[in-house]
N, C-alpha and C positions, 0 to 999 in steps of 0.2 A: 115892619114884620115884628111881631111878637118872637121872645125868645123862648125855645123849648127848654134849652139847657145853658146853663151859665157857669163858666169854670172861671174862679177868682182866685189869682195867685197862688195856684197849686204846684206843690213840689213834691217829690219822691225820690228816695234813695234807696239802694239795695246794698248792704255790706259797705258803706261807705261811698259807692259809686253812684251819682246822680243819673237818673234816667229821665226826670222831668223837673224842669228848672225855671220856677217861678212863671208858670203859663197862666194866661189869663185869655178867655174866648167866650165869644158868644154864639151860639148856633141857634138859628132862627127856625120859626115852626115851618115844617113841609121844606126844609132846606135839604139839597143834596149837597154834603160836604165831604173833602176827600182830605185825610192826613197823609201827607206824601213826605217820604225822606228815604236815607238809606237805612239798611239794617243797623239797629242799634241806635237810632236818632231820637226814641223815646216814644214814638207814634202808638204802637201797641200797648205800651205801658199807660198811655192817656186814655186809651179806649178802655182799658181795664179798670182804670180809676172810675170812668164815667159809669160803667158797667157794676162797680162795687164790688169787683173781685179783688181790688187792691185799696187800701185805705191811704190818702195822702198824709205825708209827714206835716202838711202845713196847708193852708188855704181851705176854700170850700167850693162845694159842688152844688148848684140848685137845678133841679129839674121840675119844669111846668111851675117855677116860683116857689118851691118848695125844698127846703134845705135837706139834701139826702147824702150829705158828707159822710156820716155814720151809719146810714142805712144798709143792711145787707141786700145782696143782688135780689133776693126774691121779693123785696118790698119797693124796688125801683120799676118805674112804669115805662121801662127799655127792656129790649133783648139783644143779647149778644150771639151772632152765629159765629161759631169757632171755624176756624181754618180746618179743622179735621171733620167738620161737620158734627161728630159727637152723637151719631145715631145709634141706637140699640138694635144690635144685629139680629137679635132673637123676636122681635116686636116687627110686626107689619107696617107697612108706611102709615096707614090711618092711625094706628095704636102709637105710632111716634110723634105723629101731630098732636094727637089727644092726650099726651103724658103730662104735659104743663098745665093744660086746663083742669085735669085730674086732680093733678096736686093743688090747685087752687080752689078745689071743692066744687067744679062744675060738674055736671053730670045729666043724664037723660038727653031730652029734645034739645036743649041747649049745646051740650057737649057733641053731638054727632052733626048738628047743624053749622057749629062754628068749625068743626073739622072738615065737613065736606065743602064750606066756603072757602078756607084757606087751600085746601087741595085744588079745588075749579081755579082759583086765582093764578096758582103756578102751572096749571095745565098738567096735574098729575092724578085726577079723578080716575083714569082707567087703571091706575096702577096701585090704588089703595090696598089691596090685600097683598102685593108683593113684600119679599122682604129686602133690607138694603143690599144684600149681597146679589141680588137678581137685577139690580138697576146699574145704569152706567154712572160716571162720576158727575156728569151734567144734571142727571136725573136724582142723584142722592143730595145734591146741592139744592135742588128746587124742594125736597122734602125739608131739609134744614130750613129753608127760607119759610115755608108753610108752618113749620113749627113755631117759629118765631112769631109770624103775623097773626097766628091764630089767638094770640094772647092780646093783641090789639094794644101794642105798646105806643108809647107817645115818639119813641126814637127807635129805629133799627140800627145796630152797630154791627158792620160787618169787616171782620179780620182776613185781609188777603183773600177775598171770595173768589178771585180768578185764577189763584195760584197753581192749581192742579188741572187747569183746563186748557186744550189745545188752542191753536191760534182761531180756527174757525168758531169753534164753540164760546171761546172768549169774547168774540165780536158779536154774537148774538146775545150773550148773557148780559153784556152791558147794556144793550138795547132793553131787553126784558126788565132789568132792575130800573132802568130809567121811567119805563111805563108803569111798572108796579109801585113805584113811590108815587107817580101821579094819580093812581087808583085809590091808594091807601090815604094819601093826604097827610102823610108823616114825615117827620125827618128821617133822613140816611145819613149816616157817617161811616165813611168807608176808609179802611187803614190799607194802603198800597204803598210799594215802592217801584211801579210801575207808572211812569209819567202819561203813557198813553192811556190807561185806565182812567187816571185824574183828569186829563183833558177831554176825554170822551164824555165823561158821564157827570162831573161835579160842576155846581154852579159856581161854587168857590173853593180854592184849593189854599190848604194851610201846609207851607213847607216848614219841616223842623230839622234842627241840626243840633246834636249834643244837647238834647233835652230841651231846647228853647224853640219858639217861633220865629223864624227868620224873615219871612215875607208871606203875606196872604191876599188873595185878590182872586179875580175871575180868571180862568186859563188865559185869555188874551191878554189881561193885564200882566201877569207873569212873565209869559212869552214875549211880549213887546216891551217891557220896561224891567227886567230883572235888576234888582237893588243892589245885588251883590255878586261876586265871582262864583260862589258856591251855588247860587240859585240859577245863574245864566248857563253853569256848566250841567246841571242836574235837571232842569226843565227844559227840555229840547236841546237840540244841538247848536254850538256856537263856537266861531272862532274867537278864541281870548287871547289879548296881546298885551304884553306889558311895556310901558314907555314913561316918557317925562313930559310934561307939560312944556310946550315950547312956544316960541312967538307971541310972546305976552299973554299967553293963556288961550291962544287962538286954536292950537293945534296940539296933538301928541306925537312926540318922537317915537316911533316904534323901531328899534335897532333892528329886530327879527325880519322886518319887512323893507328895511332901508328907505323909510317913508316919513314924512311928518303928515299924519292923517287929521284931515279937517274933521269937525265934529259941530253940531248944532246945539248939543246941550252944554249948559255952562260947565267950565272947566275950574279947577283951582289955580292957585297962584303957579306963575311961571316957575320951573324947576321941580315943582311936587312929582313924585313917583305915582303912576296911576294905571289902572288896568281898562281896557276897553273892550267891548265884544261886537262882533257883526255876525248876524244870522246867514248859514249858508245860501239860503235862498235870496237874499239880499245882494249876493255878489253875481257880478254878470261875466261872462267870458265872452270873448272875442276873439277871432283870429287875427284881425286887424286891431292894435292896440289904437285906443282913443285917448286924446290929452285930456288929462282930468287931474284935480288935486290928489284924489284918491284912486290912483292908477299904478299898476305894475305891468311893466310892458314885457316882460320875459319869462313867464312863468311856464312850468313844464309839467305836462299831465303825468303823474308817476302812477296812478292806480284808478281804476273806474268801477263803481259797484253798481251794477243793474237791478233796478228794484221795480220793474213793470212801467208804471206811469212815469217815474223820474229816475234819474242817475245821480249818483254822489261821486263827485270828482276830487282828489287830492292832488294837489298841484305844488311842486316845490318851486320857491321864489329864489331870485337870485342871491339874497343874502342868508339863506339857509332856513327859513321858515316854511311852514307845511300849512296851506290853506284849504278849507274844506268848502266845496261848492254844490250845491243841489240845484239840478235844471231838469225842467220836464223834457220828456224824450219825444222828440219831433223828427219827420224824415229830414235828413241832411243836416241836422244839428248837432249832431255827436261828435266829440271829439276822441281821437285814438290815443292810447298810451303813447309817449315820447312827442307828443304834438307841443308845439311854442305858441302859447298865446297870451293875449291880454287880460288883465282882470282890473273891474271898475266896481266901484260902490258908491252911493251916495252919503253925503254928510249926515243925513237924518237916520240912516242905517247904522249909526255908529252909537252904541249905548255905553255911558261912562258908568263905571262899577266902584263899589266900595271893596275893601279887600275882603 
């Protein structure tokens, strides 16, 4: 896959505070990429650097093979959809979409044709003469998208595009954005702090922390094999336990569990402090404890969160630790608060984490 955007050793600081720290990243043509991280991690600053609204202190940014590091936003073949949508309240929907094209000197039949095509693509043709204050939040978002795609950019940059949407509209909009990207055949880069947005839409997720890229990969890669404690805790839910490598490197002694946990992944030398993670759905609950290396015989159900198809159980184990377990809801398989049960998980469910 050819690269639409190449970010090479880019850094940016504000008043001495580092926002983006020596980031290098290649974004492919027609790729849907998510920049994911907590507030203040640098993801929005990186998006603004790509768009040209900020200039890097060091490093280079190439778009479609051309060095755009010093180019202003209007010279770059990308469009940024702001979180606020930034629609002109006194203009109609069609006029909002046409505005950027007019600024580029486009007029006449080409202007009206591209405006109509963009509105049709986001299914807003019927609202062309309305003003933004006559639209719902989801409809305003579609107008902002139409305004961006009318200019036929090389890449579309979206800053928290689902932040103002309710849950039902959020789910529908995710699917619409995925379908729109396929129809347009351009790269989408979305900034979000919502892991579900990233997991649903993106082909590749880049997780940022304190201005740096800490891990990147497909959603499945990041979920199944988080490289660090930060990624395991931020991308999906995880039970994370601290321990010490024991038994000549074959197990991890976790005091909070009162258990030497067996793992299939390679471990460092005996005596090394380490953290491990197990996803909640990889842990089994059994009313009759089964003998196993990774088994706790006497856990107590403290709390149950019902989520429709699944329930999340929080169980207190004899040495004081709290274990989170997710189970499918099936007739006769639920456990009441106060139940004493056994917990088991396989060795290959244990993920060894960096600090």
